[in-house]
C-alpha positions as CSV (number, residue, x, y, z in Angstrom):
1,M,28.3,-32.9,8.0
2,K,28.3,-29.1,8.4
3,I,27.7,-26.9,5.3
4,W,27.6,-23.1,5.5
5,L,25.8,-21.3,2.6
6,V,26.2,-17.5,2.1
7,A,23.9,-15.8,-0.4
8,G,23.9,-12.1,-1.1
9,E,20.6,-11.4,-2.9
10,D,17.3,-12.9,-4.1
11,S,18.8,-14.8,-7.1
12,G,21.3,-16.5,-4.8
13,D,18.5,-17.3,-2.3
14,Q,16.6,-19.1,-5.0
15,L,19.7,-21.2,-5.9
16,G,20.4,-21.9,-2.3
17,A,16.8,-23.1,-1.8
18,K,17.2,-25.7,-4.5
19,L,20.6,-26.7,-3.3
20,I,19.5,-27.5,0.2
21,P,17.2,-30.4,-0.5
22,A,19.7,-31.8,-3.1
23,L,22.4,-31.8,-0.3
24,R,20.1,-33.4,2.2
25,A,19.3,-36.2,-0.3
26,R,23.0,-37.0,-0.6
27,V,24.2,-36.7,3.0
28,S,23.9,-39.8,5.1
29,G,23.4,-38.8,8.7
30,P,22.7,-35.4,10.2
31,L,23.3,-32.2,8.2
32,T,23.8,-28.9,9.9
33,L,23.3,-25.8,7.8
34,G,24.2,-22.2,8.5
35,G,25.1,-18.8,7.0
36,V,23.1,-16.2,5.2
37,G,20.0,-16.6,3.1
38,G,16.5,-15.2,2.3
39,E,12.9,-16.3,2.3
40,A,13.3,-19.2,-0.2
41,M,16.1,-20.7,1.9
42,A,14.1,-20.1,5.1
43,A,11.2,-22.2,3.6
44,Q,13.7,-25.1,3.5
45,G,14.4,-24.8,7.2
46,F,17.4,-22.5,6.9
47,A,18.1,-20.0,9.6
48,S,19.9,-16.9,8.3
49,L,22.4,-15.1,10.4
50,F,20.7,-11.8,9.5
51,P,18.1,-10.6,7.0
52,L,19.2,-10.9,3.4
53,D,18.0,-7.3,2.7
54,D,20.9,-6.0,4.8
55,V,23.4,-7.0,2.1
56,A,21.2,-7.2,-1.1
57,V,22.5,-3.9,-2.5
58,M,23.4,-3.2,-6.1
59,G,25.0,-0.2,-7.8
60,Y,27.9,2.0,-6.9
61,L,26.0,4.7,-5.0
62,P,23.7,2.4,-3.0
63,V,26.7,0.4,-1.9
64,L,28.5,3.5,-0.8
65,A,25.5,4.7,1.1
66,R,25.3,1.4,3.1
67,A,29.0,0.7,3.3
68,R,29.1,0.7,7.1
69,T,26.3,-1.9,7.4
70,L,27.8,-4.0,4.6
71,L,31.2,-4.1,6.3
72,R,29.7,-5.0,9.6
73,R,27.7,-7.8,8.0
74,I,30.8,-9.1,6.2
75,R,32.7,-9.2,9.6
76,E,29.8,-11.0,11.3
77,T,29.5,-13.6,8.5
78,V,33.2,-14.3,8.6
79,D,33.2,-14.7,12.4
80,D,30.2,-17.0,12.1
81,V,31.9,-19.3,9.6
82,V,35.1,-19.4,11.6
83,A,33.2,-20.2,14.8
84,A,31.2,-23.0,13.1
85,Q,34.2,-24.6,11.4
86,P,32.0,-26.2,8.6
87,D,33.2,-28.9,6.3
88,V,32.7,-26.6,3.3
89,L,31.6,-23.0,2.6
90,V,29.4,-22.3,-0.4
91,I,29.1,-18.7,-1.5
92,I,26.3,-18.0,-3.9
93,D,26.4,-15.2,-6.5
94,S,26.7,-11.5,-5.4
95,P,30.5,-11.4,-5.6
96,G,30.7,-8.0,-4.0
97,F,29.6,-9.4,-0.7
98,T,30.3,-13.1,-1.0
99,H,33.9,-12.8,-2.3
100,A,34.7,-10.4,0.5
101,V,33.5,-13.1,3.0
102,A,35.3,-15.9,1.2
103,S,38.7,-14.1,1.0
104,R,38.6,-13.2,4.7
105,V,37.6,-16.7,5.7
106,R,40.4,-18.2,3.6
107,K,42.9,-16.1,5.6
108,R,41.5,-17.4,8.9
109,L,40.7,-21.0,7.9
110,P,43.2,-21.8,5.1
111,S,42.2,-25.4,4.8
112,L,38.4,-24.9,4.6
113,P,37.1,-25.8,1.1
114,I,35.2,-23.0,-0.6
115,V,32.8,-23.4,-3.5
116,D,31.5,-20.4,-5.5
117,Y,28.0,-21.1,-6.9
118,V,27.7,-18.8,-9.9
119,S,30.7,-17.5,-11.7
120,P,31.3,-13.7,-11.8
121,S,31.2,-12.4,-15.4
122,V,35.0,-12.6,-15.7
123,W,34.5,-13.4,-19.5
124,A,32.8,-10.0,-19.9
125,W,34.7,-7.5,-17.8
126,R,37.5,-7.4,-15.3
127,P,38.9,-10.7,-16.5
128,W,41.8,-10.5,-14.0
129,R,39.3,-11.5,-11.3
130,A,39.5,-15.1,-12.5
131,K,43.1,-15.6,-11.6
132,S,42.7,-13.7,-8.3
133,M,39.8,-16.0,-7.3
134,R,42.3,-18.9,-7.1
135,A,43.5,-17.5,-3.8
136,F,40.2,-18.2,-2.0
137,I,38.0,-20.3,-4.3
138,D,38.5,-24.1,-4.8
139,H,35.7,-24.8,-7.3
140,V,33.3,-22.6,-9.3
141,L,29.9,-23.9,-10.3
142,A,29.0,-22.3,-13.6
143,L,25.5,-21.6,-14.8
144,L,26.5,-20.9,-18.5
145,P,28.1,-23.6,-20.6
146,F,31.0,-21.4,-21.9
147,E,32.2,-20.4,-18.5
148,P,34.5,-23.4,-17.7
149,D,36.5,-22.6,-20.9
150,A,36.7,-18.9,-19.9
151,H,38.1,-19.8,-16.5
152,R,40.7,-22.1,-18.0
153,R,41.7,-19.4,-20.5
154,L,42.0,-16.8,-17.8
155,G,43.8,-18.9,-15.2
156,G,40.8,-19.1,-12.8
157,P,39.9,-21.8,-10.3
158,A,38.5,-25.3,-11.3
159,C,35.1,-24.7,-12.9
160,S,32.3,-27.0,-13.8
161,Y,29.1,-26.3,-15.7
162,V,26.2,-27.4,-13.5
163,G,23.4,-26.1,-15.7
164,H,21.3,-23.0,-15.4
165,P,18.3,-23.3,-13.0
166,L,16.0,-22.3,-15.9
167,I,16.5,-25.7,-17.5
168,E,14.7,-27.2,-14.5
169,R,11.6,-25.3,-15.5
170,L,11.4,-25.7,-19.2
171,D,7.8,-27.0,-19.0
172,A,6.8,-23.6,-17.7
173,F,8.1,-21.9,-20.8
174,R,7.2,-24.2,-23.6
175,P,3.8,-23.7,-25.4
176,G,1.2,-26.3,-25.6
177,P,-0.7,-26.9,-28.9
178,E,-3.3,-24.2,-28.3
179,E,-0.6,-21.7,-27.2
180,A,1.5,-22.5,-30.3
181,R,-1.5,-21.8,-32.5
182,A,-1.9,-18.5,-30.7
183,R,1.6,-17.4,-31.6
184,E,0.6,-17.6,-35.3
185,S,-2.8,-15.9,-34.9
186,T,-3.6,-12.2,-35.0
187,P,-3.8,-10.1,-33.0
188,Y,-0.3,-11.2,-32.2
189,T,0.9,-11.2,-28.5
190,L,3.9,-9.0,-28.1
191,A,5.8,-9.3,-24.8
192,V,7.2,-6.0,-23.5
193,L,9.9,-6.3,-20.8
194,P,11.5,-3.1,-19.6
195,G,13.5,-4.6,-16.8
196,S,13.2,-5.4,-13.2
197,R,15.1,-2.4,-11.7
198,R,13.7,1.1,-11.2
199,S,16.6,2.6,-13.3
200,E,16.0,0.3,-16.2
201,I,12.3,0.9,-16.2
202,D,12.7,4.7,-16.1
203,R,15.1,4.7,-19.0
204,L,13.4,2.1,-21.2
205,M,9.6,2.7,-20.7
206,P,9.5,5.9,-22.8
207,V,11.4,4.5,-25.8
208,F,9.4,1.3,-25.6
209,G,6.1,3.3,-25.8
210,E,7.4,5.2,-28.8
211,T,8.4,1.8,-30.4
212,L,4.9,0.4,-30.0
213,A,3.4,3.5,-31.5
214,R,5.5,3.0,-34.6
215,L,4.2,-0.5,-35.0
216,K,0.6,0.5,-35.2
217,G,0.5,0.4,-39.0
218,G,1.7,-3.2,-39.2
219,P,0.0,-6.5,-38.1
220,A,-2.5,-6.2,-35.3
221,F,-0.9,-7.0,-31.9
222,E,-1.7,-6.9,-28.2
223,A,1.2,-5.6,-26.0
224,V,1.5,-7.4,-22.6
225,L,3.9,-6.3,-19.9
226,P,4.7,-8.6,-17.0
227,A,5.5,-6.1,-14.2
228,V,7.7,-6.7,-11.2
229,T,5.2,-6.3,-8.3
230,R,7.2,-3.7,-6.4
231,H,7.5,-1.5,-9.5
232,R,4.0,-2.0,-10.9
233,A,2.7,1.4,-9.9
234,R,5.6,3.1,-11.5
235,I,5.2,1.1,-14.7
236,E,1.4,1.9,-14.8
237,A,2.2,5.6,-14.5
238,L,4.7,5.5,-17.3
239,A,2.5,3.3,-19.5
240,S,-0.4,5.7,-19.2
241,A,1.4,8.1,-21.5
242,W,1.8,5.5,-24.3
243,A,-0.2,5.9,-27.5
244,V,-0.7,2.2,-27.6
245,P,-2.5,0.4,-24.7
246,V,-0.7,-2.3,-22.8
247,R,-2.0,-5.0,-20.6
248,I,0.0,-5.2,-17.4
249,V,0.2,-8.5,-15.5
250,S,2.1,-9.6,-12.4
251,G,3.5,-12.8,-11.0
252,E,5.6,-15.6,-12.4
253,E,2.7,-17.7,-13.6
254,A,1.3,-14.8,-15.7
255,K,4.8,-14.1,-17.1
256,H,5.3,-17.7,-18.1
257,A,1.8,-17.8,-19.7
258,L,2.7,-14.8,-21.7
259,F,6.0,-16.3,-22.9
260,R,4.1,-19.4,-24.1
261,R,1.8,-17.3,-26.3
262,A,4.1,-14.5,-27.4
263,R,4.9,-14.0,-31.1
264,A,7.8,-11.8,-30.3
265,A,9.3,-9.7,-27.5
266,L,10.9,-6.3,-26.8
267,A,13.1,-6.9,-23.8
268,A,15.7,-5.2,-21.7
269,S,19.0,-7.1,-21.6
270,G,19.2,-9.5,-18.7
271,T,18.2,-13.0,-17.6
272,V,14.8,-12.6,-19.1
273,T,16.4,-12.8,-22.6
274,L,17.4,-16.4,-21.7
275,E,13.9,-17.2,-20.5
276,L,12.5,-15.9,-23.7
277,A,15.0,-17.9,-25.7
278,L,14.2,-21.1,-23.9
279,A,10.5,-20.4,-24.6
280,G,11.4,-20.0,-28.3
281,V,10.3,-16.4,-28.5
282,P,12.2,-14.2,-31.1
283,M,13.2,-10.9,-29.6
284,V,14.7,-7.5,-29.9
285,V,17.0,-6.5,-27.0
286,A,17.5,-3.0,-25.7
287,Y,19.5,-1.4,-23.0
288,R,20.4,2.0,-21.6
289,V,22.7,2.9,-18.7
290,S,23.9,6.2,-17.2
291,R,26.7,8.1,-18.8
292,V,29.0,7.2,-16.0
293,E,28.2,3.5,-16.4
294,E,28.6,3.8,-20.2
295,F,32.0,5.4,-19.7
296,I,33.2,2.6,-17.4
297,G,31.6,-0.1,-19.5
298,R,33.3,0.9,-22.8
299,R,36.7,0.5,-21.1
300,L,36.0,-2.7,-19.2
301,I,33.5,-4.9,-21.1
302,Q,35.3,-7.4,-23.3
303,V,32.5,-9.3,-25.1
304,P,30.9,-8.6,-28.5
305,T,27.3,-8.9,-27.1
306,I,25.6,-8.4,-23.8
307,V,22.7,-10.8,-24.6
308,L,23.0,-14.1,-22.8
309,P,21.5,-16.3,-25.5
310,N,23.9,-14.7,-28.0
311,L,26.9,-15.5,-25.8
312,I,25.8,-19.1,-25.4
313,L,25.1,-19.5,-29.1
314,G,28.4,-17.9,-30.1
315,E,26.6,-15.6,-32.6
316,N,24.7,-12.4,-32.4
317,A,21.4,-14.0,-33.4
318,M,19.2,-11.6,-31.4
319,P,19.6,-8.0,-32.4
320,E,20.6,-5.6,-29.6
321,F,20.3,-1.8,-29.5
322,I,22.4,-0.2,-26.8
323,Q,22.7,3.4,-25.6
324,A,22.6,5.8,-28.6
325,D,21.3,2.9,-30.8
326,C,18.4,2.3,-28.5
327,T,15.9,4.4,-30.5
328,A,12.2,3.8,-31.3
329,E,13.1,3.8,-35.0
330,N,15.7,1.0,-34.6
331,L,13.6,-1.1,-32.2
332,A,10.4,-0.8,-34.3
333,G,12.2,-1.7,-37.5
334,A,13.7,-4.9,-36.0
335,L,10.4,-5.9,-34.2
336,A,8.3,-5.4,-37.3
337,S,10.2,-8.1,-39.2
338,L,9.7,-10.5,-36.3
339,L,6.0,-9.9,-36.2
340,V,5.4,-10.2,-39.9
341,G,7.7,-13.2,-40.4
342,G,10.3,-13.9,-43.0
343,P,14.1,-14.3,-43.0
344,A,14.9,-12.5,-39.8
345,R,12.3,-14.4,-37.8
346,D,13.3,-17.7,-39.4
347,A,17.0,-17.1,-38.6
348,Q,16.2,-16.4,-34.9
349,G,14.0,-19.5,-34.7
350,A,16.8,-21.7,-36.1
351,A,19.3,-20.2,-33.6
352,L,17.0,-20.7,-30.6
353,A,16.4,-24.3,-31.6
354,R,20.1,-24.9,-30.8
355,L,19.9,-23.7,-27.2
356,D,18.6,-26.9,-25.6
357,D,21.5,-29.0,-26.7
358,L,24.0,-26.4,-25.6
359,M,22.5,-26.0,-22.1
360,R,21.4,-29.5,-21.3
361,L,23.7,-31.5,-19.0
362,P,25.0,-34.7,-20.7
363,D,23.3,-37.1,-18.3
364,G,20.1,-35.1,-17.9
365,A,20.8,-34.3,-14.3
366,A,19.1,-31.3,-12.6
367,P,21.4,-28.3,-11.9
368,S,20.9,-28.4,-8.2
369,E,21.7,-32.1,-8.2
370,R,25.0,-31.6,-10.0
371,A,25.9,-28.7,-7.8
372,A,25.3,-30.7,-4.7
373,E,27.5,-33.5,-6.0
374,I,30.4,-31.1,-6.6
375,V,29.9,-29.4,-3.2
376,L,30.1,-32.7,-1.4
377,A,33.1,-33.9,-3.5
378,T,34.9,-30.6,-2.7
379,A,34.1,-31.0,1.0
380,S,35.8,-34.5,0.9
381,G,38.8,-33.2,-1.0
382,A,37.9,-34.8,-4.3
383,G,36.3,-31.9,-6.1
384,G,39.2,-29.5,-6.8
């Protein structure tokens, strides 16, 4: 059995690293792997065609600046897949890179099964991509439970919900008895999460600082900020101007420990909102983008919320403040009600309690296990 995996950034590398042992456990006889991955996949014995950093680029301007390198790496990846003639190609997230590879491979190897692990956000913007994917994708492995219905509605490829990788790590988020008591004791722990990208941090840190200053007259709290290591110096510099002190921590373990004790959170929109939701932490969500991105987004985004837990729940349970609404006054007002307690906090708690049932796979399987089953079924011609 030959399986080629092509990831395009760190998130895909993490998914690939869990998929590899799940595939090995289900393949009888030798399994040959190849393609593109990062450090996590390398730890599973995977040899990448080139360093993942060569293609892990996000944003319009960075992509344009590295267009020549990206195009060369796309060609090299396609040539490698064609030369290997694998039983199945699995592209993982990063559609800007991986879809360019898959569409070119389909032209040269029309009968090669291709699986897309992580659906693009066709339900949110550029919905016509779903139908166009049918030309080069045989099966989509969705991380969010509403995505199979979205692909059916939009005419996309076959799509199966395999579970979000976060549900494999629920124990890391759920508080023990002592941590649950800490959530109810002052000074409350307030998680502050300004994002993982430099642009997010620069736009949100000032307004987050002003928000905390406005909360000073309410219940006593300690602000704790889990910083992405590569941006910690920048975060520390921006936080030094805040009127309220903040304790900055680093690393996944420290972040999870914070979530288990946090009374509430002030967070940038992103995957972290789903982590907080699974930890049962009520939150207020904020986001700001450039004027160019706002102009494009207003014309292309087709969902009533950008908060992942809200999309899964089918209701705007977590308040979000975007662009002009992202002010210290708005954020502080919403956060204060979560810290003090009452109807707003109770309503969020009730909504968050529904997430487990919505995200859990019916048979309790792990996401990587279900993904491996569908990859192998597609390789054999039974998974379309």
